[in-house]
N, C-alpha and C positions, 0 to 999 in steps of 0.2 A: 288761765279760765280753757275750757275747751273748744274745741272749733268741731264747726259741724254744718252740713248743707241739707236744703231739701231740694227736691222736685217733685211739683207738681205736674199732676194728669189734668191740663188743662181743657181737655175735652169733656171728662166729667166734671169737672168744678161748676156749681150751679152759683157762685158767688154771693154765698152766704155772710160773709164776712165774718163768722165765726174764728177762723185762724188769724183774720185780722187781728180782732180782738184781743185773741189767746198770745199772741207773740210778747213775750217781755220787752225786749231791744226794739218792738214797733218795726220791723223789717219785710211787713206783709201789706201790699195794696193790693184793690184790685185793677185790673187794667183798663181803664177806660176808652182807651185807643182800639180794641179789639174784642168782637163777640166769638163765643166758642161754637161749635156744631149743633149746640142745644140753644145758643142764643143769648149766652149770659156773658157777663164780664167775669174772665175767670181771675183767680188770684195771682199774683206775680210776688217774685222775693225781689227785694232789692238792698243786697248788701256787696255794696262795692269795698269796704272795708273790711272783709270777711268775722263780721261780730255775729253770726250764727253758731249759737254753743249746740247746736242738734239738741235741743231740749224736750224736743217732739210734743211740745202742749199744743203746736198746731195739728199736727198729725191726729191727737187725741180728738181735740174739738170737732175736726171734720166729718160731718154726719154722710158724705160719699166716699169716703176712705180712699181720697184720691193724693194723697200727701206721702211719701216716703221719706223718713230721715236717713241721713248718712253720719254717723259720728268718726271723726278723725281717732285715731287710736294715739295716746300718747308713747314716745320713747320710752322703751326702757332701758333702766340702767344697766350694764353687763353685769353678770352673775360670776362671783367666783367659781371656778373651777378648781374640782379635786386632784391633785396631783400625788401620782403613786412614786414612790421612791424606793 
């Protein structure tokens, strides 16, 4: 399974929870312990086991475009090299 991570611009987040509902492994929650500069509880990634696949559904659903998604590239197998004789 691919691995990924997201970065949320918490100051732009308006706490609408659309990303929370869109996350298939349910790794997003609203951080009810803090308020951002706009007075909203921002979304927060809770992924201690690294289950985020970088599917980007959260970013697609975000009306404020405050989620950036990073996907890790899979290691490529070594390629055969031509040998000149």
